[in-house]
N, C-alpha and C positions, 0 to 999 in steps of 0.2 A: 504493500500500500504506500509506503514511503517513497518507493521508486517511481510509482505512478503519480506522485504528487505534482510534478511539473506539468504533466498533461492535464490533470484535473484543474489546476489553476488556469491553464490556457483556455480550457473549455469554458470556465466561468467568465473569462474576459472576452471570449469570442474573437480572438485575433489569430489569423493564419500564421503569422511569423512566430508568435509564441507557441502555437501548437506544434509547428515543425521543429523548433529548437527543443521544446519539451520532449517530443518524441525521440529526437536524436540523443538527447542527454539520457533518457530512460533506457534506450537500447544499449548505449555504451556502458552504462552502469550495470545493466543486467548481464551484458556479455562479460564484463570484467569479473562480476561476482560469480557467474557460472564457471568461468575459467579457473578462478581460484579454488572454487569448490571441487572442480574436476581434478585439479592438481593434488588435492588432499585425499580424494576418494578413489582416484584411478579411473574416472569416467573417460571414455574415448572422445576424441575431438569431434567425431561425427555426431555423437549424441549432443554435444554442446551446440553444434550448429543447428540441429533440429529444434532444440529448446529456444535458441535465439530467433529462429524463423517463426516458431509458434508465437513467441512473444511479439515479434514484429507484425504478424498477422492480426493478433488481438489489437495491437496499437493502431493498425490501419483501419480496422473495423471501427474503433473509437473515433478515428479521424473522420471516417465517412459519416458517422452519426453527428459529429460536430459540424461538418460541412452541411448536412441536411438542416440542422438547427439554424445555421447561418443563412441559408437560403430562405427558410421560413421567416426568420427574423427580418431579413431584408424586404421580403414580400409584404410583411405586416407593416413595416415602416413606410413603404411606398403607398400601401393602401391607406394608412392613417394620413399621410401627407396629401394624397389625392382627395380624401374626404374633407380634410381641412380646407383645401383649395376650393372644392365645390361649395362648402359652407360659406366661405368668404365671398365667392362669386354670387351666390344666392342672396346674401345679405346686401351686397352692393347693388344687385339688380332690383331688389325690393326697394331700396333707398332711392335709386334713380327713377323708378316707376312712380314713386309717391311725391317726389320733390321737384321743384323748378331749378334747373341747372344754374341759372344766372344768380338767383337770390338765395337759394338754399331753403326757401319756404316751401310749404306744401303746395302742390299744384292744383289745378282746377278739378281734376277727377277725384283727388283725395278729399278736397273740400266737399264735393257733392256726396261722397260716401259717408263722410263724418257727419254732415248735416242730417242725412237720412237717419243714421243711427241715433243721433242726439234727439231728434224729434220723436223717434220711436220710444226712447227711454222716457222722454217728457210725458208721453201719453200714459205710461205706466205709473210714473211717480212725478207729479208736477213740480217743476222748478223753473226759475226765470231763465230765458234765453234771449239775448239781444244780438242782432246781426247788423254789423256796420260795413258799408261799402265805401272805400276810400279811393279817390282818383287824383293823380298828380295834375295840377292845373297847367294848361298850355304846354303839354308835353310834346306835342308835334312840333311846336316852335323851337323847343330845345334841340330836338333831333335835327331839324332843318338848319338851325343856325350854328350849332356847335358840334354836330355829328352824333352818330349813334353810340360811339364810345362814351361820350359825355353823358348821353341819356342812360346808358347802362350803369354808369357810376352813380347817377342819381337814384336809380331804382334800387341798387344795392344798398345805398345809404338809407333810403326810406325803409327798406326791409329791416335793417339793423335797428333803426329807431323804433319800429313797431315791436320787434322782439324785446326791446329793453323795457317796454311799458306793460306788456301783458303778464298775466299770472298763469300758473301751471294748468288751471282749468280752462283757460282760453285757447283759441285755435286761430292761427294766422296763416293765410294762404295768398299767393299771387294768383288772382283770379284770371288775369289775362292782360297783356300789354302793360299799361301803366295803372291798372286797377287792382286793388287789394281787397281782401275780405277778412274781417275779424269776427269770430263768434265768441261772445262773452257768455259763459255759463255760470249760473248760481251767483250772479251779481245784481245788485239793485240798479235801477235806471239812473239814479244819482251818481253812483260809483262809476258806472259805464260812461256816462257823459263827461264826468271829470277826467277819466283816463283818456277819452278821445280828444278832449280839449288840450290836455297836456301834450298829446301826440301832435296835434295840429300846430300848437305854439312852438314846440321843439323843432319841428320841421321848418317852420317859417323863420326861425332864428338862425338857421344855418346858412352859411355862405360858401359857394363852391368856386374854387379856383378855375375849374374846367368851364365855368359859365361866366368868366370875367368877374368873379367874386360876387355874383348876384345870388339872390335867395330864390327859393321856390315855395309854392304853397300847395295845399291839398284841400279838396272838398270832400265832405263826408255825409253820407245818408245813413240813417239808423231806424230800425224797426224792432219792436218788442213782440215776441211770439205769444199768440193767444191759443189756448187749448183748442185742438181740433182744426187749427188754421190750415195746416198742410204746408209742404215745403215751397211749392210754386208761388202761392199768394204771399208767403212770408218773404221770399227773395224779391218778388216783384215790388212789394211795398218799400223795401230798403232801396231798391234801384230807382224808384220814383222819387224818393227823398234825396238821393244823390243827384239826380237830374235837376231837381229844384235848387239844390245848393249850387250847382254849376251855373244854372240859368239866372240866379238872383245875386250874383256878385262873386262867387267862389270864395275860397279860404274861409269856409264856415261849416258848421254842423247843422243839419236839418233833420228833424224827426218826421216820420211819415204823416202824422196828424197835422203838422205844420205845412207839409207839402200839399196835402189835400186842400187846405185853406188857401194856399198860394195859387192853386190852379184856377 
């Protein structure tokens, strides 16, 4: 057992070089031991060679077993790496499918899916939901005057501003173009309006070197969900409020009830 110790150590570490030298060392040791024993007991040289060959055969069998384990280990490692790679790819694909690449916010499709689920939950257990639609004022003029790159930087900055004001229960998405949507869940109308006004003010206070150090403004329309209202009327009301905010001077927040009065 002591003589086989180098091979056993090599097997434990799964290294070919260690296995080879361990095997060689063991065979030399066994050969020397058997030669000395033969000198004392009068065993023939042929018998010594047979013993050494048998020992070499056993060692080769052990080497074959080790090689098999090495192949299995390598295969398992490759399988694990492949599965990890697939998992990372799936996570990245799911992320890309749910988010807008320019801003990192949720995209239009994810917004629709989330709003559907939220309204379904609200039907089972009533809680306040407010939908705000936000549009960057005169955005076409920004692109036409300063280029689309400047427009992209504005959209990215607005996105970061929105994210800095929302709470964990809120949901922010780039709805399309220069339009954003924010869903406020489990917030009072007063808290929601205060947050929106802070957003509006924060955006109007910024100045952009890409726009010759000029500022931008946003218009916001908001509606509160009523039980049984449904998604389409809910969104349509917020959209009409946004349209009224744009039509009546921009850089303001308009509730749907106010929009109806203004029409």
